[in-house]
C-alpha positions in Angstrom: 39.3 -38.2 339.1 37.1 -35.5 340.3 34.7 -34.1 337.5 33.8 -30.6 337.4 31.2 -28.9 334.9 31.8 -25.6 333.6 29.9 -23.2 331.4 30.6 -20.6 329.3 29.0 -20.3 325.9 30.1 -16.7 324.7 31.6 -14.5 323.3 34.9 -15.4 321.8 36.7 -12.8 323.8 35.3 -14.0 327.2 35.6 -17.7 326.5 39.3 -17.3 325.3 39.8 -15.9 329.0 38.5 -18.9 330.6 41.7 -20.8 328.8 44.3 -19.5 331.6 42.0 -20.3 334.3 41.1 -23.7 333.5 44.6 -24.2 332.5 45.9 -23.2 335.7 43.7 -24.9 337.6 44.2 -28.5 336.0 47.7 -27.8 336.3 47.5 -27.1 340.0 44.9 -30.0 340.6 46.0 -33.2 338.5 43.2 -35.3 340.2 40.7 -32.9 338.7 38.9 -33.4 335.1 37.0 -30.4 333.7 34.0 -30.8 331.3 34.0 -27.5 329.4 30.2 -26.7 327.8 30.6 -23.9 325.3 29.7 -23.3 321.6 31.4 -25.7 318.8 33.4 -22.6 317.3 35.7 -22.2 320.4 36.6 -25.9 320.9 40.2 -25.2 319.7 40.7 -22.9 322.6 40.7 -26.3 324.8 42.0 -28.9 322.6 45.5 -28.8 324.3 44.8 -28.5 327.9 45.3 -31.7 330.1 42.4 -33.1 331.7 39.8 -31.4 330.0 37.0 -32.4 327.6 34.9 -29.8 325.7 31.3 -30.5 325.1 29.7 -28.3 322.3 26.0 -26.9 322.4 23.4 -26.6 319.6 21.8 -23.6 320.9 20.1 -23.0 317.7 19.3 -26.6 317.1 19.0 -29.3 319.8 19.3 -27.2 322.6 17.4 -24.5 321.6 14.5 -22.9 324.1 13.6 -24.3 327.5 13.0 -27.8 326.3 16.3 -27.9 324.7 18.2 -26.4 327.7 16.4 -29.6 329.5 17.8 -32.0 326.8 21.3 -30.3 327.7 20.9 -30.9 331.1 19.8 -34.7 330.5 22.9 -34.9 327.9 25.4 -33.9 330.6 23.7 -35.7 333.2 24.6 -38.8 331.4 28.2 -38.1 331.1 29.6 -38.1 334.5 28.6 -37.9 338.2 30.2 -34.1 338.5 31.3 -33.3 341.9 30.3 -29.4 340.9 28.8 -27.0 338.5 30.5 -23.9 337.8 29.0 -21.4 335.7 31.3 -18.8 334.3 28.7 -17.2 332.2 25.5 -16.6 334.7 23.1 -15.8 331.6 19.7 -16.9 331.4 20.3 -20.4 329.6 23.3 -21.2 331.9 21.3 -20.3 334.9 18.3 -22.9 333.8 20.7 -25.6 333.1 22.8 -24.9 336.8 19.2 -24.9 338.6 18.2 -28.3 337.2 21.9 -29.6 338.7 21.1 -27.6 341.7 17.7 -29.6 342.1 19.2 -33.0 341.3 21.6 -32.4 344.2 24.6 -31.0 342.6 26.6 -28.0 344.3 26.3 -24.9 341.8 29.0 -22.0 342.0 28.3 -18.9 339.7 30.5 -15.9 338.7 29.9 -12.4 340.3 30.3 -10.4 337.5 30.7 -7.3 339.2 27.7 -5.5 337.0 27.0 -2.7 339.7 30.8 -1.9 340.0 31.2 -1.5 336.2 27.9 0.3 335.9 28.9 2.8 338.4 32.5 3.0 336.9 30.9 4.2 333.7 28.2 6.4 335.3 31.0 8.1 337.5 34.0 8.0 334.9 36.0 6.5 337.6 39.8 6.0 336.9 40.8 3.0 339.4 41.3 -0.6 338.0 38.7 -3.2 338.7 39.1 -6.8 339.1 40.0 -8.5 335.9 37.7 -11.1 334.5 40.4 -14.0 334.6 40.4 -13.3 338.4 36.7 -13.2 338.7 36.8 -16.8 336.8 39.4 -18.0 339.2 37.1 -16.7 342.4 34.5 -19.0 341.4 36.9 -22.1 341.6 38.2 -20.9 344.9 34.5 -20.7 346.2 34.2 -24.2 344.8 37.3 -25.2 347.2 39.4 -25.8 344.2 42.7 -24.1 344.8 45.1 -22.9 342.2 46.8 -19.7 341.3 47.2 -17.9 337.7 49.9 -18.8 336.1 51.9 -16.8 333.2 51.4 -17.4 329.4 51.7 -18.9 327.3 48.6 -20.8 328.0 47.9 -22.5 324.7 50.0 -25.5 324.9 50.1 -25.9 320.8 52.7 -23.1 320.7 55.4 -25.3 322.1 55.2 -27.2 318.8 53.2 -26.3 316.0 51.6 -28.4 312.8 53.4 -28.3 309.7 50.6 -26.3 308.1 51.1 -23.3 310.2 54.8 -23.4 310.2 54.6 -23.5 306.1 52.2 -20.5 306.3 54.9 -18.6 308.6 57.7 -19.7 306.5 56.2 -18.6 303.3 55.4 -14.9 304.7 58.4 -14.2 306.7 60.8 -15.8 304.1 61.7 -18.6 306.3 62.3 -16.3 309.3 64.0 -13.4 307.5 61.2 -11.1 307.6 59.7 -10.2 310.9 55.6 -10.9 311.1 53.2 -8.2 312.6 49.6 -9.1 313.3 47.0 -6.4 312.9 43.3 -7.1 313.7 41.9 -3.5 312.9 38.3 -4.1 313.7 35.9 -5.2 316.4 32.4 -6.0 316.8 31.2 -2.4 317.7 31.9 0.9 316.1 33.1 2.6 319.2 36.0 -0.2 319.2 36.9 0.2 315.5 39.5 2.7 313.6 38.5 3.6 310.0 40.0 2.3 307.1 42.2 5.5 306.5 44.2 5.2 309.9 44.5 1.5 309.1 46.2 2.0 306.2 48.4 4.7 307.2 49.6 2.3 310.5 50.2 -0.4 307.7 52.3 2.2 305.6 54.3 3.5 308.6 55.1 -0.3 309.5 56.3 -1.5 306.0 58.2 1.6 305.3 60.2 2.1 308.4 60.7 -1.7 309.5 61.8 -5.0 308.1 58.4 -7.0 308.5 55.3 -7.7 306.7 51.6 -7.2 308.5 49.3 -10.2 308.4 45.7 -9.1 308.8 43.3 -10.6 310.8 39.4 -10.4 311.1 36.2 -12.1 310.7 32.6 -11.3 309.3 31.8 -10.6 305.5 32.1 -6.9 305.9 35.6 -7.1 307.4 37.0 -9.6 305.3 36.3 -7.7 302.3 37.9 -4.7 303.7 40.7 -6.5 304.3 41.4 -8.0 301.2 40.9 -4.5 299.8 43.5 -3.0 302.1 46.0 -6.0 301.1 45.6 -5.4 297.4 46.9 -1.7 298.0 50.2 -2.9 300.0 52.3 -5.9 299.0 53.7 -6.0 302.6 50.0 -6.6 303.8 48.6 -10.1 303.7 45.0 -11.0 304.5 44.8 -13.6 306.8 40.8 -13.6 307.2 38.3 -16.3 306.5 41.9 -18.6 305.2 42.6 -20.6 308.2 40.6 -22.4 311.2 41.0 -21.0 314.7 43.5 -23.3 315.7 45.5 -22.8 312.9 45.2 -18.8 313.5 46.2 -19.4 317.0 49.5 -21.1 316.2 50.4 -18.7 313.5 49.8 -15.6 316.1 51.8 -17.5 318.6 54.8 -17.1 316.0 54.2 -13.2 315.4 56.8 -10.5 316.4 54.1 -8.4 317.6 50.4 -8.0 317.6 48.1 -5.0 317.3 44.6 -4.9 317.9 41.7 -3.3 319.0 39.9 -4.3 322.2 38.8 -7.6 320.7 39.0 -11.3 320.7 42.3 -11.2 318.9 43.8 -9.0 321.3 42.8 -11.6 324.1 44.3 -14.7 321.7 47.3 -12.8 321.0 48.1 -12.1 324.8 47.5 -15.6 325.7 49.7 -17.1 323.3 52.4 -14.8 325.1 53.0 -12.6 321.9 53.7 -9.0 322.8 50.4 -7.2 322.1 49.6 -3.6 321.5 45.7 -2.8 322.1 43.8 0.3 320.9 40.9 1.4 323.5 38.2 3.9 322.4 34.7 3.7 323.7 35.6 0.8 326.2 38.6 0.8 328.8 40.9 -1.5 330.1 40.2 -0.8 333.8 36.6 -2.3 333.5 38.4 -5.8 333.6 38.9 -6.9 329.9 42.7 -5.4 329.5 45.1 -7.9 327.6 46.5 -10.3 330.0 50.0 -9.8 331.2 50.8 -6.9 328.9 52.4 -3.6 330.1 50.2 -0.6 330.8 51.9 1.2 327.9 50.9 -1.3 325.4 47.2 -0.1 325.8 46.8 2.9 323.6 44.3 5.4 324.8 42.8 9.0 324.1 45.1 11.4 325.5 42.6 13.9 325.8 40.1 13.2 328.6 36.5 12.9 327.1 33.5 13.3 329.5 31.6 10.4 327.8 34.4 7.9 327.9 34.1 4.9 328.8 30.5 5.1 327.5 30.1 1.1 328.2 31.3 -2.4 329.1 31.7 -4.0 325.8 31.1 -1.0 323.4 27.6 -1.7 322.3 26.3 1.8 323.0 25.8 3.9 320.3 28.3 6.9 320.1 26.7 10.2 321.2 28.8 12.1 318.3 28.4 11.2 314.5 31.4 9.1 314.7 33.4 7.7 317.8 35.5 10.9 319.0 37.6 8.6 321.1 39.0 6.5 318.2 39.3 9.5 316.3 41.9 11.0 319.1 44.0 7.7 318.5 46.3 8.6 315.7 48.6 5.9 313.8 51.7 7.9 315.1 50.4 7.2 318.7 50.6 3.5 317.9 53.9 3.7 316.1 55.7 5.5 318.9 54.7 2.8 321.4 56.2 0.5 318.5 59.4 2.1 318.5 59.6 2.2 322.3 59.3 -1.5 322.3 62.6 -2.4 319.9 60.8 -5.6 318.9 61.6 -5.1 315.0 64.6 -4.3 312.8 64.5 -1.1 311.4 64.6 -0.3 307.5 65.1 3.3 307.5 65.6 6.5 309.8 61.9 6.6 311.8 60.6 10.0 312.6 60.4 11.2 316.1 56.7 10.7 316.6 54.8 12.5 319.5 
């Protein structure tokens, strides 16, 4: 086997987007074994990919600081004689470890993130679509002489046959398949990518009033979990799934949803990678910057109709809004999302649906 070492430490959505690339590469090259170095939380992403081993980092412990990164290099160097090192992160930590491998004689290939392109796109508010992040990942493998084209979802092999624990959860909430399950991940890391609680509740009310479905709420972080609990307590057809299951189980559950609605977040990427139809909501960020939900029609990316001079304000949504609250998110109404749901014809209608504008 040809052994390839790959780095991508964070963030969750970015690590999730390495899955289709690594899956496609190992399927196209049965003689290649990939060792993926990432954080422990993300190990479930790669658990079922053939010819792939995950090495988890301890960036707050054993691998902290320069000495820790040298220790990480030594740990990895003991495992295999890697043919090449591929850095899909290109941050200081991975550059340090990659440089140590380069000094030892290994060939290192790093991602070109297109930072200048993205900066110029935001500065000039350009409208053309930049290269998708998965293609940038794939380009690094091609640069290393490893061939392979992107395959189509699903990319998580576990969805072919899910475990009994996940199937029990699905059967319980869907009344053994008689009620459609819709996922909703209404929060993201940054405010410019997040709806207010009132709009979240309004969309849930529309879904549960007019369609034969239940809404499963996904999210993470203490504040999100508490808010989702409050929302589920006010609507019996909304079930809080946050902080109840591990990531692997959540992936299996998401793979069985009829539809997922999410902000520009990791849940959006996970859903799209399982092959679940995914509607995404975009405020301060923009799908043209290379982080859109993979293999989803453009109509599934819900954006403000009104053109704002400040949008997009940043690549990841981390830049504070110049207004008191994100105007771009306020311009996206529950009715806009409901209109797209109606066009998709995925859910059984409970009663007559209004003609949303």
